[in-house]
VEXNU-723508 format. One record per residue: residue number from 1; x, y, z of N, C-alpha, C in turn. Coordinates in nm, 2 decimals. Layout:
BEGIN
REC | k | neast | nnorth | nup | caeast | canorth | caup | ceast | cnorth | cup
REC | NUM | X | Y | Z | X | Y | Z | X | Y | Z
...
//
This chain:
BEGIN
REC | k | neast | nnorth | nup | caeast | canorth | caup | ceast | cnorth | cup
REC | 1 | 4.11 | 8.95 | -2.59 | 4.19 | 8.84 | -2.59 | 4.13 | 8.73 | -2.67
REC | 2 | 4.19 | 8.68 | -2.77 | 4.14 | 8.57 | -2.85 | 4.17 | 8.44 | -2.78
REC | 3 | 4.07 | 8.35 | -2.78 | 4.09 | 8.22 | -2.73 | 4.11 | 8.12 | -2.84
REC | 4 | 4.21 | 8.05 | -2.84 | 4.24 | 7.95 | -2.94 | 4.23 | 7.81 | -2.88
REC | 5 | 4.18 | 7.72 | -2.96 | 4.17 | 7.58 | -2.91 | 4.26 | 7.49 | -2.99
REC | 6 | 4.32 | 7.41 | -2.92 | 4.41 | 7.31 | -2.99 | 4.33 | 7.21 | -3.06
REC | 7 | 4.37 | 7.16 | -3.18 | 4.30 | 7.05 | -3.24 | 4.30 | 6.93 | -3.16
REC | 8 | 4.19 | 6.85 | -3.17 | 4.18 | 6.73 | -3.09 | 4.28 | 6.63 | -3.14
REC | 9 | 4.34 | 6.56 | -3.04 | 4.44 | 6.47 | -3.08 | 4.38 | 6.36 | -3.17
REC | 10 | 4.46 | 6.31 | -3.26 | 4.42 | 6.20 | -3.35 | 4.40 | 6.08 | -3.27
REC | 11 | 4.30 | 6.01 | -3.30 | 4.27 | 5.88 | -3.23 | 4.31 | 5.77 | -3.33
REC | 12 | 4.39 | 5.68 | -3.28 | 4.43 | 5.56 | -3.36 | 4.31 | 5.47 | -3.39
REC | 13 | 4.28 | 5.44 | -3.51 | 4.17 | 5.35 | -3.54 | 4.22 | 5.23 | -3.61
REC | 14 | 4.35 | 5.20 | -3.61 | 4.40 | 5.08 | -3.68 | 4.36 | 4.96 | -3.60
REC | 15 | 4.34 | 4.85 | -3.68 | 4.31 | 4.73 | -3.61 | 4.42 | 4.63 | -3.65
REC | 16 | 4.45 | 4.54 | -3.57 | 4.55 | 4.44 | -3.60 | 4.49 | 4.33 | -3.69
REC | 17 | 4.54 | 4.31 | -3.80 | 4.49 | 4.21 | -3.90 | 4.56 | 4.08 | -3.87
REC | 18 | 4.48 | 3.98 | -3.84 | 4.54 | 3.84 | -3.83 | 4.54 | 3.78 | -3.97
REC | 19 | 4.66 | 3.74 | -4.01 | 4.67 | 3.68 | -4.15 | 4.58 | 3.56 | -4.17
REC | 20 | 4.52 | 3.56 | -4.29 | 4.43 | 3.45 | -4.33 | 4.49 | 3.38 | -4.45
REC | 21 | 4.49 | 3.25 | -4.44 | 4.55 | 3.18 | -4.56 | 4.48 | 3.21 | -4.69
REC | 22 | 4.55 | 3.25 | -4.79 | 4.49 | 3.28 | -4.92 | 4.39 | 3.17 | -4.97
REC | 23 | 4.43 | 3.04 | -4.93 | 4.34 | 2.93 | -4.98 | 4.20 | 2.94 | -4.91
REC | 24 | 4.20 | 2.99 | -4.79 | 4.07 | 3.00 | -4.72 | 3.98 | 3.11 | -4.79
REC | 25 | 4.04 | 3.22 | -4.83 | 3.97 | 3.32 | -4.90 | 3.92 | 3.27 | -5.04
REC | 26 | 4.01 | 3.20 | -5.11 | 3.97 | 3.14 | -5.24 | 3.86 | 3.04 | -5.22
REC | 27 | 3.87 | 2.96 | -5.12 | 3.76 | 2.86 | -5.10 | 3.63 | 2.93 | -5.07
REC | 28 | 3.63 | 3.03 | -4.98 | 3.51 | 3.10 | -4.95 | 3.45 | 3.17 | -5.07
REC | 29 | 3.54 | 3.24 | -5.14 | 3.49 | 3.31 | -5.27 | 3.43 | 3.21 | -5.37
REC | 30 | 3.50 | 3.09 | -5.38 | 3.45 | 2.99 | -5.48 | 3.31 | 2.94 | -5.44
REC | 31 | 3.29 | 2.92 | -5.31 | 3.15 | 2.87 | -5.26 | 3.05 | 2.98 | -5.30
REC | 32 | 3.08 | 3.11 | -5.27 | 2.99 | 3.21 | -5.30 | 2.96 | 3.22 | -5.45
REC | 33 | 3.06 | 3.21 | -5.53 | 3.05 | 3.22 | -5.68 | 2.96 | 3.11 | -5.73
REC | 34 | 2.98 | 2.99 | -5.68 | 2.92 | 2.87 | -5.74 | 2.77 | 2.86 | -5.69
REC | 35 | 2.75 | 2.88 | -5.56 | 2.61 | 2.86 | -5.52 | 2.55 | 2.97 | -5.44
REC | 36 | 2.62 | 3.08 | -5.42 | 2.57 | 3.19 | -5.34 | 2.48 | 3.29 | -5.40
REC | 37 | 2.36 | 3.24 | -5.45 | 2.26 | 3.33 | -5.50 | 2.12 | 3.28 | -5.48
REC | 38 | 2.02 | 3.37 | -5.50 | 1.88 | 3.33 | -5.50 | 1.84 | 3.25 | -5.38
REC | 39 | 1.77 | 3.14 | -5.41 | 1.71 | 3.06 | -5.30 | 1.82 | 3.00 | -5.21
REC | 40 | 1.94 | 2.98 | -5.25 | 2.04 | 2.93 | -5.16 | 2.07 | 3.03 | -5.05
REC | 41 | 2.09 | 3.15 | -5.09 | 2.12 | 3.26 | -5.00 | 2.00 | 3.28 | -4.90
REC | 42 | 1.88 | 3.28 | -4.96 | 1.76 | 3.29 | -4.87 | 1.75 | 3.18 | -4.77
REC | 43 | 1.78 | 3.06 | -4.81 | 1.78 | 2.94 | -4.72 | 1.89 | 2.96 | -4.61
REC | 44 | 2.00 | 3.00 | -4.66 | 2.12 | 3.02 | -4.57 | 2.08 | 3.13 | -4.46
REC | 45 | 2.01 | 3.23 | -4.50 | 1.97 | 3.34 | -4.41 | 1.87 | 3.28 | -4.31
REC | 46 | 1.78 | 3.20 | -4.35 | 1.69 | 3.14 | -4.26 | 1.76 | 3.05 | -4.16
REC | 47 | 1.86 | 2.97 | -4.21 | 1.93 | 2.89 | -4.12 | 2.01 | 2.97 | -4.02
REC | 48 | 2.06 | 3.08 | -4.07 | 2.14 | 3.17 | -3.98 | 2.05 | 3.22 | -3.86
REC | 49 | 1.93 | 3.26 | -3.90 | 1.83 | 3.31 | -3.80 | 1.80 | 3.20 | -3.70
REC | 50 | 1.77 | 3.08 | -3.75 | 1.74 | 2.96 | -3.67 | 1.85 | 2.93 | -3.57
REC | 51 | 1.97 | 2.94 | -3.62 | 2.09 | 2.90 | -3.54 | 2.15 | 3.01 | -3.45
REC | 52 | 2.10 | 3.13 | -3.46 | 2.15 | 3.25 | -3.39 | 2.14 | 3.22 | -3.24
REC | 53 | 2.25 | 3.23 | -3.17 | 2.26 | 3.20 | -3.02 | 2.20 | 3.06 | -2.99
REC | 54 | 2.21 | 2.97 | -3.09 | 2.16 | 2.83 | -3.07 | 2.01 | 2.83 | -3.04
REC | 55 | 1.94 | 2.94 | -3.07 | 1.80 | 2.96 | -3.03 | 1.71 | 2.85 | -3.09
REC | 56 | 1.72 | 2.82 | -3.21 | 1.63 | 2.72 | -3.28 | 1.65 | 2.58 | -3.21
REC | 57 | 1.78 | 2.55 | -3.19 | 1.81 | 2.41 | -3.13 | 1.76 | 2.41 | -2.99
REC | 58 | 1.78 | 2.52 | -2.91 | 1.73 | 2.52 | -2.77 | 1.58 | 2.51 | -2.77
REC | 59 | 1.51 | 2.57 | -2.86 | 1.36 | 2.56 | -2.87 | 1.32 | 2.42 | -2.91
REC | 60 | 1.39 | 2.36 | -3.00 | 1.35 | 2.22 | -3.03 | 1.38 | 2.12 | -2.92
REC | 61 | 1.49 | 2.15 | -2.84 | 1.51 | 2.06 | -2.72 | 1.40 | 2.08 | -2.62
REC | 62 | 1.36 | 2.20 | -2.60 | 1.25 | 2.23 | -2.50 | 1.12 | 2.17 | -2.55
REC | 63 | 1.10 | 2.17 | -2.68 | 0.98 | 2.11 | -2.74 | 0.98 | 1.96 | -2.71
REC | 64 | 1.10 | 1.90 | -2.73 | 1.12 | 1.76 | -2.70 | 1.08 | 1.72 | -2.56
REC | 65 | 1.13 | 1.81 | -2.47 | 1.10 | 1.79 | -2.33 | 0.95 | 1.80 | -2.30
REC | 66 | 0.88 | 1.88 | -2.37 | 0.73 | 1.90 | -2.35 | 0.66 | 1.78 | -2.40
REC | 67 | 0.70 | 1.73 | -2.52 | 0.63 | 1.63 | -2.59 | 0.66 | 1.49 | -2.54
REC | 68 | 0.78 | 1.46 | -2.51 | 0.83 | 1.33 | -2.46 | 0.84 | 1.33 | -2.31
REC | 69 | 0.73 | 1.33 | -2.24 | 0.73 | 1.35 | -2.09 | 0.81 | 1.24 | -2.02
REC | 70 | 0.80 | 1.11 | -2.06 | 0.88 | 1.01 | -1.99 | 1.03 | 1.04 | -1.99
REC | 71 | 1.08 | 1.11 | -2.10 | 1.22 | 1.14 | -2.11 | 1.25 | 1.29 | -2.10
REC | 72 | 1.17 | 1.36 | -2.03 | 1.18 | 1.51 | -2.01 | 1.32 | 1.54 | -1.96
REC | 73 | 1.36 | 1.48 | -1.86 | 1.50 | 1.51 | -1.80 | 1.61 | 1.48 | -1.90
REC | 74 | 1.59 | 1.38 | -1.98 | 1.69 | 1.35 | -2.09 | 1.70 | 1.46 | -2.19
REC | 75 | 1.58 | 1.51 | -2.23 | 1.58 | 1.62 | -2.33 | 1.63 | 1.74 | -2.27
REC | 76 | 1.61 | 1.77 | -2.14 | 1.66 | 1.89 | -2.08 | 1.81 | 1.88 | -2.07
REC | 77 | 1.86 | 1.76 | -2.04 | 2.01 | 1.74 | -2.03 | 2.07 | 1.76 | -2.17
REC | 78 | 2.01 | 1.71 | -2.27 | 2.06 | 1.72 | -2.41 | 2.06 | 1.87 | -2.45
REC | 79 | 1.95 | 1.94 | -2.41 | 1.94 | 2.08 | -2.44 | 2.04 | 2.16 | -2.37
REC | 80 | 2.07 | 2.13 | -2.24 | 2.18 | 2.19 | -2.17 | 2.31 | 2.17 | -2.23
REC | 81 | 2.33 | 2.05 | -2.29 | 2.45 | 2.02 | -2.36 | 2.47 | 2.11 | -2.49
REC | 82 | 2.36 | 2.14 | -2.56 | 2.37 | 2.23 | -2.67 | 2.40 | 2.37 | -2.62
REC | 83 | 2.34 | 2.41 | -2.51 | 2.37 | 2.55 | -2.46 | 2.52 | 2.55 | -2.42
REC | 84 | 2.57 | 2.45 | -2.36 | 2.71 | 2.44 | -2.31 | 2.80 | 2.45 | -2.44
REC | 85 | 2.77 | 2.38 | -2.54 | 2.85 | 2.39 | -2.66 | 2.85 | 2.53 | -2.72
REC | 86 | 2.73 | 2.60 | -2.72 | 2.73 | 2.73 | -2.77 | 2.82 | 2.82 | -2.68
REC | 87 | 2.80 | 2.81 | -2.55 | 2.88 | 2.89 | -2.46 | 3.03 | 2.86 | -2.48
REC | 88 | 3.07 | 2.74 | -2.50 | 3.21 | 2.71 | -2.53 | 3.26 | 2.78 | -2.65
REC | 89 | 3.18 | 2.78 | -2.76 | 3.22 | 2.85 | -2.88 | 3.24 | 3.00 | -2.86
REC | 90 | 3.16 | 3.06 | -2.78 | 3.17 | 3.20 | -2.75 | 3.30 | 3.23 | -2.67
REC | 91 | 3.33 | 3.14 | -2.57 | 3.45 | 3.15 | -2.49 | 3.57 | 3.14 | -2.58
REC | 92 | 3.57 | 3.05 | -2.67 | 3.69 | 3.03 | -2.76 | 3.70 | 3.15 | -2.85
REC | 93 | 3.59 | 3.20 | -2.91 | 3.59 | 3.32 | -2.99 | 3.66 | 3.44 | -2.92
REC | 94 | 3.63 | 3.46 | -2.79 | 3.69 | 3.57 | -2.72 | 3.84 | 3.55 | -2.69
REC | 95 | 3.88 | 3.43 | -2.68 | 4.02 | 3.40 | -2.66 | 4.10 | 3.42 | -2.79
REC | 96 | 4.05 | 3.36 | -2.90 | 4.12 | 3.36 | -3.03 | 4.11 | 3.50 | -3.10
REC | 97 | 3.99 | 3.56 | -3.10 | 3.97 | 3.69 | -3.15 | 4.00 | 3.70 | -3.30
REC | 98 | 3.97 | 3.60 | -3.38 | 3.99 | 3.61 | -3.52 | 3.88 | 3.69 | -3.58
REC | 99 | 3.91 | 3.79 | -3.66 | 3.80 | 3.87 | -3.72 | 3.73 | 3.79 | -3.83
REC | 100 | 3.61 | 3.83 | -3.86 | 3.53 | 3.77 | -3.96 | 3.59 | 3.81 | -4.10
REC | 101 | 3.55 | 3.73 | -4.21 | 3.60 | 3.77 | -4.34 | 3.58 | 3.91 | -4.38
REC | 102 | 3.68 | 3.98 | -4.43 | 3.67 | 4.11 | -4.48 | 3.77 | 4.12 | -4.59
REC | 103 | 3.73 | 4.07 | -4.71 | 3.81 | 4.07 | -4.82 | 3.73 | 4.11 | -4.95
REC | 104 | 3.79 | 4.17 | -5.04 | 3.71 | 4.22 | -5.16 | 3.65 | 4.11 | -5.24
REC | 105 | 3.70 | 3.98 | -5.23 | 3.65 | 3.87 | -5.30 | 3.53 | 3.80 | -5.23
REC | 106 | 3.50 | 3.85 | -5.10 | 3.40 | 3.79 | -5.02 | 3.29 | 3.89 | -4.99
REC | 107 | 3.16 | 3.84 | -5.02 | 3.05 | 3.93 | -4.99 | 2.99 | 3.88 | -4.85
REC | 108 | 2.97 | 3.97 | -4.76 | 2.90 | 3.94 | -4.64 | 2.75 | 3.96 | -4.66
REC | 109 | 2.67 | 3.85 | -4.65 | 2.53 | 3.86 | -4.69 | 2.43 | 3.86 | -4.57
REC | 110 | 2.48 | 3.87 | -4.45 | 2.39 | 3.87 | -4.33 | 2.46 | 3.94 | -4.22
REC | 111 | 2.39 | 4.00 | -4.13 | 2.45 | 4.06 | -4.01 | 2.49 | 3.96 | -3.91
REC | 112 | 2.58 | 4.00 | -3.82 | 2.63 | 3.91 | -3.72 | 2.63 | 3.98 | -3.59
REC | 113 | 2.62 | 3.91 | -3.47 | 2.62 | 3.98 | -3.34 | 2.76 | 4.02 | -3.30
REC | 114 | 2.86 | 3.96 | -3.36 | 3.00 | 4.00 | -3.32 | 3.08 | 4.00 | -3.45
REC | 115 | 3.20 | 4.05 | -3.43 | 3.30 | 4.06 | -3.54 | 3.40 | 3.94 | -3.53
REC | 116 | 3.37 | 3.85 | -3.44 | 3.46 | 3.74 | -3.41 | 3.42 | 3.61 | -3.49
REC | 117 | 3.51 | 3.54 | -3.55 | 3.48 | 3.44 | -3.64 | 3.52 | 3.30 | -3.60
REC | 118 | 3.62 | 3.28 | -3.52 | 3.67 | 3.14 | -3.49 | 3.64 | 3.10 | -3.35
REC | 119 | 3.56 | 2.99 | -3.33 | 3.50 | 2.90 | -3.43 | 3.36 | 2.95 | -3.46
REC | 120 | 3.29 | 2.88 | -3.56 | 3.15 | 2.91 | -3.59 | 3.06 | 2.86 | -3.48
REC | 121 | 2.99 | 2.95 | -3.41 | 2.90 | 2.91 | -3.31 | 2.78 | 2.83 | -3.37
REC | 122 | 2.74 | 2.87 | -3.49 | 2.63 | 2.79 | -3.56 | 2.67 | 2.65 | -3.58
REC | 123 | 2.80 | 2.63 | -3.63 | 2.84 | 2.49 | -3.65 | 2.86 | 2.41 | -3.52
REC | 124 | 2.90 | 2.48 | -3.42 | 2.92 | 2.42 | -3.29 | 2.79 | 2.37 | -3.23
REC | 125 | 2.69 | 2.46 | -3.22 | 2.56 | 2.42 | -3.16 | 2.48 | 2.32 | -3.25
REC | 126 | 2.50 | 2.34 | -3.38 | 2.43 | 2.24 | -3.47 | 2.48 | 2.10 | -3.45
REC | 127 | 2.61 | 2.09 | -3.44 | 2.68 | 1.96 | -3.42 | 2.64 | 1.90 | -3.29
REC | 128 | 2.64 | 1.98 | -3.18 | 2.60 | 1.93 | -3.05 | 2.45 | 1.88 | -3.06
REC | 129 | 2.37 | 1.96 | -3.12 | 2.22 | 1.92 | -3.13 | 2.21 | 1.80 | -3.21
REC | 130 | 2.28 | 1.79 | -3.32 | 2.26 | 1.67 | -3.41 | 2.30 | 1.54 | -3.33
REC | 131 | 2.41 | 1.55 | -3.26 | 2.46 | 1.43 | -3.19 | 2.37 | 1.40 | -3.07
REC | 132 | 2.34 | 1.50 | -2.99 | 2.26 | 1.47 | -2.87 | 2.11 | 1.44 | -2.89
REC | 133 | 2.05 | 1.52 | -2.98 | 1.91 | 1.50 | -3.01 | 1.90 | 1.37 | -3.10
REC | 134 | 2.00 | 1.35 | -3.18 | 2.00 | 1.23 | -3.26 | 2.00 | 1.10 | -3.18
REC | 135 | 2.08 | 1.11 | -3.07 | 2.09 | 0.99 | -2.98 | 1.95 | 0.97 | -2.91
REC | 136 | 1.89 | 1.08 | -2.87 | 1.76 | 1.06 | -2.81 | 1.65 | 1.00 | -2.91
REC | 137 | 1.66 | 1.04 | -3.03 | 1.57 | 1.00 | -3.13 | 1.61 | 0.87 | -3.19
REC | 138 | 1.73 | 0.82 | -3.16 | 1.77 | 0.69 | -3.22 | 1.80 | 0.71 | -3.37
REC | 139 | 1.84 | 0.83 | -3.41 | 1.87 | 0.86 | -3.55 | 2.01 | 0.93 | -3.57
REC | 140 | 2.07 | 0.90 | -3.68 | 2.20 | 0.97 | -3.71 | 2.16 | 1.11 | -3.78
REC | 141 | 2.16 | 1.21 | -3.71 | 2.12 | 1.34 | -3.76 | 2.24 | 1.42 | -3.81
REC | 142 | 2.36 | 1.39 | -3.77 | 2.48 | 1.47 | -3.80 | 2.50 | 1.49 | -3.95
REC | 143 | 2.49 | 1.38 | -4.04 | 2.51 | 1.40 | -4.18 | 2.40 | 1.49 | -4.24
REC | 144 | 2.28 | 1.49 | -4.19 | 2.17 | 1.57 | -4.25 | 2.17 | 1.72 | -4.20
REC | 145 | 2.23 | 1.74 | -4.08 | 2.22 | 1.88 | -4.02 | 2.35 | 1.96 | -4.03
REC | 146 | 2.46 | 1.90 | -4.00 | 2.58 | 1.97 | -3.99 | 2.64 | 2.03 | -4.12
REC | 147 | 2.65 | 1.95 | -4.23 | 2.70 | 2.00 | -4.35 | 2.62 | 2.12 | -4.41
REC | 148 | 2.49 | 2.11 | -4.41 | 2.41 | 2.23 | -4.46 | 2.44 | 2.36 | -4.37
REC | 149 | 2.44 | 2.34 | -4.24 | 2.46 | 2.46 | -4.16 | 2.60 | 2.52 | -4.18
REC | 150 | 2.70 | 2.43 | -4.19 | 2.84 | 2.47 | -4.21 | 2.85 | 2.54 | -4.35
REC | 151 | 2.79 | 2.49 | -4.45 | 2.80 | 2.55 | -4.58 | 2.72 | 2.68 | -4.58
REC | 152 | 2.61 | 2.69 | -4.51 | 2.54 | 2.82 | -4.51 | 2.63 | 2.93 | -4.45
REC | 153 | 2.72 | 2.90 | -4.36 | 2.80 | 3.01 | -4.30 | 2.90 | 3.06 | -4.41
REC | 154 | 2.94 | 2.97 | -4.50 | 3.03 | 3.01 | -4.61 | 2.96 | 3.08 | -4.72
REC | 155 | 2.84 | 3.04 | -4.75 | 2.76 | 3.10 | -4.85 | 2.73 | 3.25 | -4.81
REC | 156 | 2.71 | 3.27 | -4.68 | 2.68 | 3.40 | -4.63 | 2.80 | 3.49 | -4.61
REC | 157 | 2.92 | 3.43 | -4.62 | 3.05 | 3.50 | -4.61 | 3.09 | 3.55 | -4.47
REC | 158 | 3.04 | 3.48 | -4.37 | 3.06 | 3.52 | -4.24 | 3.16 | 3.43 | -4.16
REC | 159 | 3.21 | 3.33 | -4.23 | 3.31 | 3.24 | -4.17 | 3.40 | 3.18 | -4.27
REC | 160 | 3.53 | 3.16 | -4.23 | 3.62 | 3.08 | -4.31 | 3.60 | 2.93 | -4.30
REC | 161 | 3.64 | 2.85 | -4.39 | 3.62 | 2.71 | -4.38 | 3.68 | 2.65 | -4.24
REC | 162 | 3.79 | 2.70 | -4.20 | 3.84 | 2.64 | -4.07 | 3.76 | 2.68 | -3.95
REC | 163 | 3.68 | 2.79 | -3.96 | 3.59 | 2.83 | -3.85 | 3.48 | 2.73 | -3.84
REC | 164 | 3.42 | 2.69 | -3.95 | 3.31 | 2.59 | -3.94 | 3.36 | 2.45 | -3.90
REC | 165 | 3.48 | 2.42 | -3.95 | 3.54 | 2.29 | -3.92 | 3.57 | 2.28 | -3.77
REC | 166 | 3.63 | 2.39 | -3.72 | 3.66 | 2.39 | -3.57 | 3.53 | 2.39 | -3.49
REC | 167 | 3.43 | 2.46 | -3.54 | 3.30 | 2.47 | -3.47 | 3.24 | 2.33 | -3.46
REC | 168 | 3.24 | 2.26 | -3.57 | 3.19 | 2.12 | -3.57 | 3.26 | 2.03 | -3.48
REC | 169 | 3.40 | 2.04 | -3.47 | 3.48 | 1.96 | -3.38 | 3.45 | 1.99 | -3.24
REC | 170 | 3.44 | 2.12 | -3.21 | 3.40 | 2.16 | -3.07 | 3.27 | 2.11 | -3.03
REC | 171 | 3.17 | 2.13 | -3.12 | 3.03 | 2.08 | -3.08 | 3.03 | 1.93 | -3.06
REC | 172 | 3.11 | 1.85 | -3.14 | 3.12 | 1.71 | -3.12 | 3.19 | 1.67 | -2.99
REC | 173 | 3.29 | 1.75 | -2.96 | 3.36 | 1.73 | -2.83 | 3.27 | 1.75 | -2.71
REC | 174 | 3.19 | 1.86 | -2.71 | 3.10 | 1.89 | -2.60 | 3.00 | 1.78 | -2.59
REC | 175 | 2.94 | 1.74 | -2.71 | 2.84 | 1.63 | -2.71 | 2.90 | 1.50 | -2.66
REC | 176 | 3.02 | 1.47 | -2.69 | 3.08 | 1.35 | -2.64 | 3.10 | 1.36 | -2.49
REC | 177 | 3.13 | 1.47 | -2.44 | 3.15 | 1.49 | -2.29 | 3.01 | 1.47 | -2.22
REC | 178 | 2.91 | 1.52 | -2.28 | 2.77 | 1.51 | -2.22 | 2.73 | 1.36 | -2.23
REC | 179 | 2.76 | 1.30 | -2.34 | 2.73 | 1.15 | -2.35 | 2.81 | 1.07 | -2.25
REC | 180 | 2.93 | 1.10 | -2.23 | 3.01 | 1.02 | -2.13 | 2.95 | 1.04 | -1.99
REC | 181 | 2.91 | 1.16 | -1.96 | 2.85 | 1.18 | -1.82 | 2.71 | 1.13 | -1.81
REC | 182 | 2.63 | 1.14 | -1.92 | 2.49 | 1.10 | -1.91 | 2.45 | 1.00 | -2.01
REC | 183 | 2.54 | 0.92 | -2.06 | 2.52 | 0.83 | -2.17 | 2.40 | 0.73 | -2.16
REC | 184 | 2.39 | 0.67 | -2.04 | 2.28 | 0.57 | -2.03 | 2.15 | 0.64 | -2.04
REC | 185 | 2.13 | 0.76 | -1.99 | 2.01 | 0.83 | -2.00 | 1.98 | 0.88 | -2.14
REC | 186 | 2.08 | 0.91 | -2.21 | 2.06 | 0.96 | -2.35 | 2.06 | 0.85 | -2.45
REC | 187 | 1.99 | 0.74 | -2.43 | 2.01 | 0.62 | -2.51 | 1.92 | 0.61 | -2.63
REC | 188 | 1.81 | 0.70 | -2.64 | 1.72 | 0.68 | -2.74 | 1.61 | 0.59 | -2.71
REC | 189 | 1.60 | 0.53 | -2.59 | 1.50 | 0.44 | -2.55 | 1.42 | 0.51 | -2.44
REC | 190 | 1.29 | 0.49 | -2.45 | 1.20 | 0.54 | -2.34 | 1.22 | 0.45 | -2.22
REC | 191 | 1.21 | 0.52 | -2.10 | 1.22 | 0.44 | -1.98 | 1.10 | 0.35 | -1.96
REC | 192 | 1.11 | 0.24 | -1.89 | 1.00 | 0.15 | -1.87 | 0.94 | 0.17 | -1.74
//
């Protein structure tokens, strides 16, 4: 008696594509064509590593807490705000579920921990760190830190422009909430 086996059922591997505005693909492609080579890509990869899971910003905040003993609690509060911003971006990603760029005109130049794109967690945590740490240092860090991090995500082809813009807005919103709650403590002045 011959035994026959039925072929395995076909498994559906289709994914649902969320439409992306052609202007976003064109903008992303234009950034890569104009500046996405050599040292710019190397720098963007370094920034990506620094900002992964907000690790670099969290380390800097903890270093501030170690070095600035009179304001240790303030640094820890600001660092917790950066962690909260990062967590908020991950939560939004899981709700929105927008896939990362996957278009023939876009090169992905770095690995990512997830396939979710909106919002950019790097832009979120960088903005929160720039606002909160800047306040502690008495300096405006946002113009110096946020645009380069946001641009690096485009250079690497891992986010659309609206991803980084939304990330920056989310980071600013979390930082503003932390400032409202702990504003007097995060003043940039050492306690007497």
